[in-house]
N, C-alpha and C positions, 0 to 999 in steps of 0.2 A: 388380532385382539391384543390390546395393551395389558401388561401384567398389573395386577392389583398389589400395591405395596402394603406390606405388613411389617411394622417395627416390633421386634421381639427382644426383650431384655433377658440376659442370662448372667449367672455367676460362674466364675471359672472353676468348675468341678467336672469330674468325669460324666456325671449325669446331665450335663448340658449337651450330651452327644446327639440327641435327636434333632434339635434345631440346627446344629452344626452340620450334621449329615444331610438333612433335608435341603440345606442350601448348597453344600459343596458337591453333592452327588446328583443334583438336579431334580430331586423329587418335588421340591416346592415349585420350581419353574414348570414342571410337567403339569402341575395343578393350577397354572396361571397365576402364581404368586411370586412377587419380587420380595423375598424374605430378607429384611435388613436386620442384622444381629448387632446388638449393643451390649458391650461387656460392662457389668457393674460389680462392685466389690462387696456390697453389703445387701442383706435382705431387706433392711428398712428402706434403703434407697429404691430397691426394686419395687417394693409394695407401693411407695409413695408415687413413683413415676407412672406406674400402671394406673393407680387410682385417679391421678390428675390428668390422664390422657396423653402423657408423653410417650407411652408405649401402647400398642394395640393389644399385645399379648406378652406373657412373661413365663419364664421357668421359675416356679415358685415352690416353696415348702408347702407340704400338704395342709398344714395348719393355718397358714396365712389367710386364705380366703374365708375360713370359718371365723377367725379372729376379726377380720375386717368387717364381716357381716354384723358382728356383735359390737363393733366399735371399741375393741380392746386395743391396748398398746398405745394409748394416747392419740388415736385417730378417730375422727367421726366415722360413723357407720358407712361402709362402702359395699355396694352390691357387686361382688366378684363371683364368677361362676367357674366351675372346673369341668370342661368337656372331656378331658382325658388325663390319664396318668402318664408320666414320662419314664417309667421303668421302676425296677425294684433293686434293692441292695446298695452296696457301696460304702455304707458307714462303718465305723469301728471306734472302739474306745482304746486310746493310746495313753500310756503313762510314761513318765520320765524313766530312764534307766535306773536312776537312784531309787525311785518309788517301787519299780518292779523288783529290785533286789530286796527291798524291805518286805514286800509282799511274799516273795519266795521264802525268805527266812521265817516269816511269821506263820505261814501255813503251806508247806511244800505240797501236801496232798491236794489242797484246793487248786494250786497252780498247775498240778499235773492232770487234774480231772477235766471234765467238760469245760470249755472256755466260758460258757455262760455263767458258770458258778464261781468264777475267779474273784468276784467281789467279796467272797467269804474271807479271803486273805486280806483284802483291804479293810474289812471290818476289824480284824485283829490289829492291824496297824493303827487304825483310828482309836481303838480302845486303849492301846498302849500309849499313844500320844496324849490322850486325855489324862491318863493316870500320871504321866510324867510332866504335865503342864506345858506341853509343846504347842506351837501354833496349829490352827486348823488347816488341813490340806485344801488347796484350791483347784477347782476344775472349771472347764469352759465348754460351752456349747455355742452354736452359731446364731441362735435366736430364741426368744422365750417360747414361741409357738411352733417349735420345730420337732420333728421326729427324733432328732439328736438329743434334745432336752429330755423328751419322754423316755427314750431308750436308756439314757444314762441313769435317770431316776429309777426306772424299772429294774435295771441291773443292780443298782445299789439297794433298793428297797427289798428285793428278793433275798438279800443277804442280811437284812436287819439294819441297814444303814438308813438314817433319816436324812434325805438329801437337803432338807431345809435347815437342819441344825448341826449335823455332824460334819459337814463340809461346806465350803463356799463354792457356789456355782455362778459364774459370770458369763457374759456374752462377748465373743470375739469374732470378727469376720473370718471366714474360712481361710483366705490366703495368709492371714496373720497368725494362725494357730501355731505353726511350726516354730516361728521365731519366739513366740511367747513361751513355748516349752523349752526351747534351747537356752533362753536367757533366764530361766528359772522363775518366770512370772506366774506360771501355773504348774501344777504337778501332773495334770492329765487333761484330756479333752475327748469329746465325741464329735467327730466331723466326718464328712464324706471324703472319698479319695479325689486327688492323690495326696492329701495332706497328712494322712496316717503313714502311708508308705514312704513318704519323703523323710519323716522323722526316723524311721527304721533304717533307710538307706544311708542316712547321714550319721547314724550311731547315737542319736539323742533320745530315742523312744522305743518302746516295746508295745505291740498290739496285744491287749489282754482279752479282747472280745470282739468278734465281728457282728455285724447287724444280724446275720442269720443265726448266730448263737443266742440272740435275745428273742427275736421273733422273725422267723423266715417268711419271706414274701410280704413283708410288712410295707405299709405306705411310705412313700419317700417324696419325690418331687412330682408336681402336677403342672399342667398347662393352665394358666389363669388368664381370664379375660374379664372385662367389665360387662355386666349384664346388658346395659344399653347398647354397647358395641356388638355383642352377640346377636341381639335382636335386629339391629339395623344392618348387619353384615352376615346374615345366616349362610349364604352360599359361600362367602369367603371363609368363614369359620369352618364349614364342612370341608372345604378344600384344604385348609391348613391342617385339620385333624388327619385327613387322608395322607397328606405329605409326611406328617410326623409318624404315622403308623407304618407307612412304607419304609421310612428311615429306620424305624425300630426293627423291622424284619431284617433289613440289611445289616444293622449293627449287631444283631444277635447271632449272625453266622460266624462260626469260628474262623473261617478263612479270611474274614474281613477285619478281625480284631487288630492285627498288626498295622494295617492301613489306618484304622480308626485311631490307634495310639499316635501314629505319625501326624494325623490331621489335628488331633486335640493338642499336641505338643506345640503347635504354632502359637506364637506369642499373643496374637489377638484373640485366641480362644482360651485354652487353659494355661498354656505357657510353662508347663512342667516338663521334666526330663522324659524323653521317649522311653527309656528303660523302666522308669518308675510306672508310667502309664501302662506300658505293655504288661508288666508283671501283674498288675491288678486286673486289667482287662482280660488276660488269658487265664484268669482263675488260679494263678500261682503266686499269691502274695507271700512276702517274707515277713514273719511276725516279730522276729528278734534279730538284732544285728549279728551277722555271722552265721545265722541258721540257714538251713535249706528251705526252699519254698514249701508251703503246704498246699494240699489239693483242695481248692475251693471253687468248683466249676460254676457255681451260681453266685459268685461274688458280685457280678453285674448281670442283671437280666433285663433286657430291653423289650422283648416281644413275647417270649415263651410265658406260660403260666398266666395268660391274660394280663400281662404286665402293663398294658396301656389302658385297661378298663378302669373307669372311676367307680370302684365298689363303694356303695353307700355304707356298708358295714365298717369299712376301714375309716371312712370319714367320721362315723359315729365314735369309733374307738379313739381317734385323735381328740374329739370333743370331750369324751369322758375323761381323758387324761388332763385336759384343761381343768375340769372340775375336781379331779382327784388332788391336783396340786394347787388348788385355790386361786386359779386365774379367772374363774367365772363361777357364779353361784349354781347350786344344784337345781334351782328352779328352771333353768334353761333346758328345754326339751331338744336335745341334739338330733333326735330322730326327725323332728320337723325342720330344724335348721339345715341339716345336711341335705334334705330333699330339695331345698331351695338353692343350695350351693353346688353340690356334686350332681352332674347332669348326664347320667348314662343314656338318657333319651337322645341327647345331641350326639353322643358317640355312636349309638346304634344307627341313627339316621345318616351320619357322615360316612360310615364304613359299609353301608348296605351294598355298595357295588364292589367291595373287596372280599376276598376269601379269608375272612377273619373269624376265628373261633369266638363265639359269644356265649356267655352263660345264660341259663334259662331265667334266672332271677338277678336283680340288681344288688342283692346282698347275700351274705352267707354266714354261717357260724364259723368264726375264725378260730383256727387251731384244732379243728375237728378232723383228725387224720383219715377217718373212714367215710367221709361225706361223699355223696355221689359225684360231685364235680371235681374230685381231686385231680383228674387228668388235666383239667383246665387251670389248676392252681399250683399243684406240686405240694410237697410237704411244707406245712406252715405252723409248726408247733411253737408255743411260747416256752421260754426257758424253765418256767415253773410248772408246766403241764396244765395250766388253766385253759379254759375256753372263754370266748367272748361272743355273746349273742346279743345283737343290738335290741332285741325285743325284751331282754331282761333288765 
């Protein structure tokens, strides 16, 4: 039987691991798929090429399919669906060494406390700059409809910073973040690895908050496909999901992380230093130049904690952030939109033949530490201790 070709686009980040592993370790071929991987540098290009049929599938930001369904971002409405997630973790907020020093001087207690509260020191820097008539600080995220944008804003807002008025927030493609910080074009950014760790390894940046410090187990990247393609190629889509889930299980095993770092370091995949990739993948990131690594065992989670399940509640949270920050009106009912876009029914169908832990429901109360499904989720607290219930 001839293999079915699937063209899948990806952006060079550690969380492109699942399609890379599925191809390199033979999981896609085992599912009768010839998985062709195409490297892209920007999320806008990824969205457009998927929408117009140049890709069959894509490694996408969790918010892009929702924004596409609503016709946001200058695009006509596109019916993209999400049959699975591609893991959790990996993001961080990195600031220049100069800004870090200013934050440390402004509020040493905040900088020594829980990392998620480090924005309290940034607030004092901002207040001091305003009083002295200094220019506003500039930060960058990777895309308007990204978890990075919403995490950066959540971190700031929890400390009383208005992200729309107290700082400038722009968009820069992930591989260009490091150079932008090094050259002084931005004072900080929120991006996925390896672009935070690279700034630290080169002495140009300090990581002041990890994704887990803001919201552990939060949504990150997803598999995106066009709805018409999913309907016309249901068996192929199921096979692709199975291949990627099997790749996730392989990637989550500690004994495979060194090999994964070597694989991703290849130029046609992520193309970053093996040492940088390994530090992050092994859960031993260095947060400040010259410091010892910290223990962050869940820095990258690919399979554990239902990391590949497309939770409706996480999709709704992303949608509510779009509303919170004025990207779409409050008249949009994201409970309905998400049910059209996030498709746990496809995921459940595809993995029925695999030994995969499945939750009883397609949604959960996010941030509720004592919920009955915690063994399937792991700790998932928000930095400010709030809860998110999509029914509310």
